[in-house]
C-alpha positions as protocol buffer text, in pm:
chain_id: "A"
residue {
  index: 1
  type: UNK
  ca { x: 0 y: 0 z: 0 }
}
residue {
  index: 2
  type: UNK
  ca { x: 133 y: 342 z: -91 }
}
residue {
  index: 3
  type: UNK
  ca { x: 238 y: 572 z: 189 }
}
residue {
  index: 4
  type: UNK
  ca { x: -5 y: 855 z: 101 }
}
residue {
  index: 5
  type: UNK
  ca { x: -299 y: 612 z: 104 }
}
residue {
  index: 6
  type: UNK
  ca { x: -200 y: 485 z: 447 }
}
residue {
  index: 7
  type: UNK
  ca { x: -172 y: 842 z: 579 }
}
residue {
  index: 8
  type: UNK
  ca { x: -510 y: 933 z: 427 }
}
residue {
  index: 9
  type: UNK
  ca { x: -677 y: 632 z: 592 }
}
residue {
  index: 10
  type: UNK
  ca { x: -525 y: 718 z: 930 }
}
residue {
  index: 11
  type: UNK
  ca { x: -626 y: 1084 z: 894 }
}
residue {
  index: 12
  type: UNK
  ca { x: -983 y: 984 z: 812 }
}
residue {
  index: 13
  type: UNK
  ca { x: -993 y: 751 z: 1112 }
}
residue {
  index: 14
  type: UNK
  ca { x: -861 y: 1021 z: 1343 }
}
residue {
  index: 15
  type: UNK
  ca { x: -1114 y: 1273 z: 1211 }
}
residue {
  index: 16
  type: UNK
  ca { x: -1407 y: 1035 z: 1263 }
}
residue {
  index: 17
  type: UNK
  ca { x: -1298 y: 944 z: 1615 }
}
residue {
  index: 18
  type: UNK
  ca { x: -1234 y: 1306 z: 1715 }
}
residue {
  index: 19
  type: UNK
  ca { x: -1559 y: 1445 z: 1574 }
}
residue {
  index: 20
  type: UNK
  ca { x: -1790 y: 1140 z: 1566 }
}
residue {
  index: 21
  type: UNK
  ca { x: -1862 y: 1251 z: 1212 }
}
residue {
  index: 22
  type: UNK
  ca { x: -2027 y: 1065 z: 928 }
}
residue {
  index: 23
  type: UNK
  ca { x: -1855 y: 938 z: 615 }
}
residue {
  index: 24
  type: UNK
  ca { x: -2007 y: 1229 z: 422 }
}
residue {
  index: 25
  type: UNK
  ca { x: -1882 y: 1490 z: 671 }
}
residue {
  index: 26
  type: UNK
  ca { x: -1538 y: 1331 z: 681 }
}
residue {
  index: 27
  type: UNK
  ca { x: -1514 y: 1325 z: 301 }
}
residue {
  index: 28
  type: UNK
  ca { x: -1606 y: 1690 z: 282 }
}
residue {
  index: 29
  type: UNK
  ca { x: -1353 y: 1788 z: 550 }
}
residue {
  index: 30
  type: UNK
  ca { x: -1070 y: 1587 z: 391 }
}
residue {
  index: 31
  type: UNK
  ca { x: -1169 y: 1690 z: 36 }
}
residue {
  index: 32
  type: UNK
  ca { x: -1199 y: 1336 z: -99 }
}
residue {
  index: 33
  type: UNK
  ca { x: -1496 y: 1133 z: -218 }
}
residue {
  index: 34
  type: UNK
  ca { x: -1731 y: 941 z: 9 }
}
residue {
  index: 35
  type: UNK
  ca { x: -1630 y: 622 z: -169 }
}
residue {
  index: 36
  type: UNK
  ca { x: -1263 y: 687 z: -93 }
}
residue {
  index: 37
  type: UNK
  ca { x: -1332 y: 747 z: 276 }
}
residue {
  index: 38
  type: UNK
  ca { x: -1552 y: 439 z: 296 }
}
residue {
  index: 39
  type: UNK
  ca { x: -1289 y: 220 z: 127 }
}
residue {
  index: 40
  type: UNK
  ca { x: -1011 y: 364 z: 345 }
}
residue {
  index: 41
  type: UNK
  ca { x: -1202 y: 291 z: 664 }
}
residue {
  index: 42
  type: UNK
  ca { x: -1358 y: -45 z: 585 }
}
residue {
  index: 43
  type: UNK
  ca { x: -1095 y: -214 z: 367 }
}
residue {
  index: 44
  type: UNK
  ca { x: -758 y: -47 z: 420 }
}
residue {
  index: 45
  type: UNK
  ca { x: -764 y: 57 z: 785 }
}
residue {
  index: 46
  type: UNK
  ca { x: -814 y: -299 z: 922 }
}
residue {
  index: 47
  type: UNK
  ca { x: -492 y: -400 z: 744 }
}
residue {
  index: 48
  type: UNK
  ca { x: -304 y: -98 z: 882 }
}
residue {
  index: 49
  type: UNK
  ca { x: -432 y: -90 z: 1241 }
}
residue {
  index: 50
  type: UNK
  ca { x: -701 y: -344 z: 1343 }
}
residue {
  index: 51
  type: UNK
  ca { x: -761 y: -187 z: 1686 }
}
residue {
  index: 52
  type: UNK
  ca { x: -817 y: 160 z: 1539 }
}
residue {
  index: 53
  type: UNK
  ca { x: -1041 y: 6 z: 1274 }
}
residue {
  index: 54
  type: UNK
  ca { x: -1255 y: -149 z: 1547 }
}
residue {
  index: 55
  type: UNK
  ca { x: -1304 y: 189 z: 1717 }
}
residue {
  index: 56
  type: UNK
  ca { x: -1392 y: 354 z: 1388 }
}
residue {
  index: 57
  type: UNK
  ca { x: -1637 y: 72 z: 1306 }
}
residue {
  index: 58
  type: UNK
  ca { x: -1817 y: 141 z: 1636 }
}
residue {
  index: 59
  type: UNK
  ca { x: -1863 y: 508 z: 1543 }
}
residue {
  index: 60
  type: UNK
  ca { x: -1980 y: 416 z: 1193 }
}
residue {
  index: 61
  type: UNK
  ca { x: -2232 y: 167 z: 1329 }
}
residue {
  index: 62
  type: UNK
  ca { x: -2367 y: 428 z: 1572 }
}
residue {
  index: 63
  type: UNK
  ca { x: -2402 y: 674 z: 1284 }
}
residue {
  index: 64
  type: UNK
  ca { x: -2582 y: 413 z: 1078 }
}
residue {
  index: 65
  type: UNK
  ca { x: -2822 y: 341 z: 1364 }
}
residue {
  index: 66
  type: UNK
  ca { x: -2902 y: 715 z: 1392 }
}
residue {
  index: 67
  type: UNK
  ca { x: -2929 y: 786 z: 1018 }
}
residue {
  index: 68
  type: UNK
  ca { x: -3308 y: 752 z: 1007 }
}
residue {
  index: 69
  type: UNK
  ca { x: -3336 y: 1019 z: 1276 }
}
residue {
  index: 70
  type: UNK
  ca { x: -3112 y: 1262 z: 1083 }
}
residue {
  index: 71
  type: UNK
  ca { x: -3308 y: 1196 z: 765 }
}
residue {
  index: 72
  type: UNK
  ca { x: -3641 y: 1261 z: 935 }
}
residue {
  index: 73
  type: UNK
  ca { x: -3508 y: 1583 z: 1087 }
}
residue {
  index: 74
  type: UNK
  ca { x: -3389 y: 1704 z: 747 }
}
residue {
  index: 75
  type: UNK
  ca { x: -3729 y: 1636 z: 595 }
}
residue {
  index: 76
  type: UNK
  ca { x: -3904 y: 1816 z: 881 }
}
residue {
  index: 77
  type: UNK
  ca { x: -3684 y: 2123 z: 832 }
}
residue {
  index: 78
  type: UNK
  ca { x: -3745 y: 2118 z: 457 }
}
residue {
  index: 79
  type: UNK
  ca { x: -4124 y: 2121 z: 498 }
}
residue {
  index: 80
  type: UNK
  ca { x: -4101 y: 2386 z: 768 }
}
residue {
  index: 81
  type: UNK
  ca { x: -3903 y: 2607 z: 528 }
}
residue {
  index: 82
  type: UNK
  ca { x: -4147 y: 2545 z: 243 }
}
residue {
  index: 83
  type: UNK
  ca { x: -4449 y: 2631 z: 460 }
}
residue {
  index: 84
  type: UNK
  ca { x: -4294 y: 2954 z: 587 }
}
residue {
  index: 85
  type: UNK
  ca { x: -4227 y: 3090 z: 236 }
}
């Protein structure tokens, strides 16, 4: 694995653990695609640092469990904005 890919995967992991952010938020902050972040964290990171990968997986699973709440909140805000215009 190339050195810059390893650094990118570790940076993404650190960002997610520090901020409890989603894949989308992490991709935006690191200026890479969501697919790249997802691949770095699910495929490459376990080969680099299995313990860190486990911690990141816990955050990702928590985000996945809460995603329906975030989606419902976004829809509620959208309709609130549309009704106020």
